[in-house]
C-alpha positions as CSV (number, residue, x, y, z in Angstrom):
1,D,13.5,-25.7,16.9
2,T,15.3,-24.5,13.7
3,F,12.2,-24.8,11.5
4,Q,10.0,-22.7,13.8
5,A,12.8,-20.1,14.1
6,F,12.9,-20.0,10.2
7,V,9.1,-19.7,10.0
8,A,9.2,-16.8,12.6
9,L,11.9,-15.0,10.6
10,A,10.0,-15.6,7.3
11,N,6.8,-14.2,8.8
12,L,8.7,-11.2,10.1
13,L,10.3,-10.4,6.8
14,H,7.0,-10.8,5.1
15,S,5.5,-8.1,7.3
16,H,4.3,-4.8,5.7
17,Y,7.3,-3.0,7.3
18,F,10.0,-5.1,5.7
19,L,8.1,-5.6,2.4
20,S,8.0,-1.9,1.7
21,F,11.8,-1.6,2.1
22,F,12.8,-4.8,0.4
23,S,10.5,-4.4,-2.6
24,M,11.6,-0.7,-2.7
25,D,8.0,0.5,-2.7
26,M,9.1,4.1,-2.9
27,H,5.7,5.4,-2.0
28,E,5.7,3.5,1.3
29,V,9.3,4.4,1.9
30,R,8.6,8.1,1.3
31,V,5.6,8.0,3.7
32,R,7.9,6.7,6.4
33,F,10.6,9.3,5.7
34,S,8.0,12.0,5.7
35,V,6.7,10.9,9.1
36,F,10.2,10.8,10.4
37,E,11.1,14.2,9.1
38,I,8.0,15.8,10.7
39,L,8.9,14.2,14.0
40,L,12.6,15.3,13.6
41,E,11.5,18.9,13.0
42,R,9.2,18.8,16.0
43,Q,11.5,17.0,18.5
44,L,15.0,18.2,17.3
45,P,14.3,21.5,15.5
46,D,17.9,22.7,15.7
47,L,19.3,19.5,14.2
48,Y,16.5,19.5,11.6
49,H,17.6,23.0,10.5
50,T,21.3,22.0,10.5
51,F,20.5,19.1,8.2
52,F,18.3,21.2,6.0
53,Q,21.0,23.9,5.6
54,L,23.7,21.4,4.8
55,G,21.5,19.3,2.5
56,V,21.6,16.2,4.6
57,T,18.7,14.2,3.4
58,T,16.9,11.4,5.3
59,D,17.4,8.8,2.7
60,V,21.1,8.9,3.1
61,Y,21.1,7.4,6.6
62,L,17.6,6.4,7.6
63,L,17.0,3.7,4.9
64,N,20.0,1.6,6.0
65,W,19.0,2.0,9.7
66,L,15.4,1.0,9.2
67,M,16.0,-1.8,6.7
68,T,18.5,-3.6,9.0
69,L,16.9,-2.6,12.3
70,F,20.2,-1.0,13.1
71,A,22.0,-4.4,12.8
72,K,24.8,-2.9,10.6
73,S,25.0,0.3,12.5
74,L,25.2,-0.3,16.2
75,P,26.9,-2.9,18.5
76,I,25.1,-6.2,18.9
77,D,24.0,-5.6,22.5
78,I,22.2,-2.5,21.6
79,T,20.9,-4.0,18.3
80,S,19.4,-6.9,20.2
81,R,17.6,-4.5,22.5
82,I,16.3,-2.6,19.5
83,W,15.1,-5.9,18.0
84,D,13.4,-6.9,21.2
85,N,11.6,-3.6,21.4
86,Y,10.7,-3.7,17.7
87,L,9.1,-7.1,18.2
88,M,7.1,-5.9,21.2
89,C,6.2,-2.3,20.1
90,G,6.3,-2.5,16.3
91,E,7.4,-0.1,13.6
92,S,6.9,3.1,15.7
93,F,9.8,2.0,18.0
94,M,12.2,2.1,15.0
95,I,11.3,5.8,14.3
96,R,11.7,6.6,18.0
97,T,15.1,4.8,18.0
98,A,16.3,6.7,14.9
99,L,15.3,10.0,16.7
100,G,17.1,8.8,19.8
101,V,20.2,8.1,17.9
102,L,20.2,11.5,16.3
103,K,19.5,13.1,19.7
104,W,22.4,11.2,21.2
105,L,24.7,12.2,18.4
106,S,23.5,15.8,18.1
107,A,26.4,17.3,20.2
108,Q,28.8,15.8,17.7
109,F,27.1,17.5,14.8
110,V,27.7,21.1,16.0
111,D,29.8,23.0,13.5
112,Q,30.6,19.9,11.4
113,P,30.9,20.2,7.6
114,F,28.6,18.0,5.4
115,E,31.3,15.4,4.9
116,D,31.9,14.8,8.6
117,L,28.2,14.6,9.3
118,M,27.8,11.9,6.7
119,V,30.7,9.9,8.1
120,I,29.1,10.0,11.6
121,L,25.6,9.1,10.2
122,T,26.8,6.2,8.1
123,H,29.3,4.8,10.5
124,L,27.6,4.6,13.8
125,H,29.4,1.4,14.7
126,T,32.6,3.5,15.1
127,Q,31.2,5.5,18.0
128,E,33.1,4.2,21.0
129,D,31.2,5.9,23.8
130,I,27.7,4.7,23.2
131,D,25.7,4.8,26.4
132,E,22.9,2.3,26.0
133,D,20.8,3.7,28.8
134,E,21.1,7.3,27.4
135,L,20.2,6.1,24.0
136,F,17.0,4.4,25.2
137,E,15.7,7.3,27.4
C-alpha cells in the first residue's frame, strides 16, 4: 500500500537519527562524529593516524555517508543490504558500516596524497571491485 509505505518512510525520517542530520543539530552530529573517531582510532589505528597527519577530517566524508545511508555512495545492491541492516540493528550498524568501508579501502590509502584520498572517500561509487561479503565481515 502506497500510503503505508509513505507513513513508514515519514516515521523513519522523523527518527532521532535523521532529525539530527537534517536539522543540522551540530551538537548531535559532533557527538556521532566523536564516537566514530574514537572507534576509528581503536579499530584502524594506522588509518586514523594517516588521516590525522594528512588533515582528513571526518566531516568531509562521514556526513554524506550517514545522511544518505550510503545511498549516494555505494551500488544499490550493497545499499539495500545496508538499509535492511539499519532497519534491523539501528544506528550502530551505520557506524560499523562506515568503519567497514574504511577498512575495505585502507589498502588503497597507502602512500596516497590528500587529494587522492579525498577522491576515494567522496566517490565510493566509482570503486569497481567492491566485494559485498568482504565489506560486511
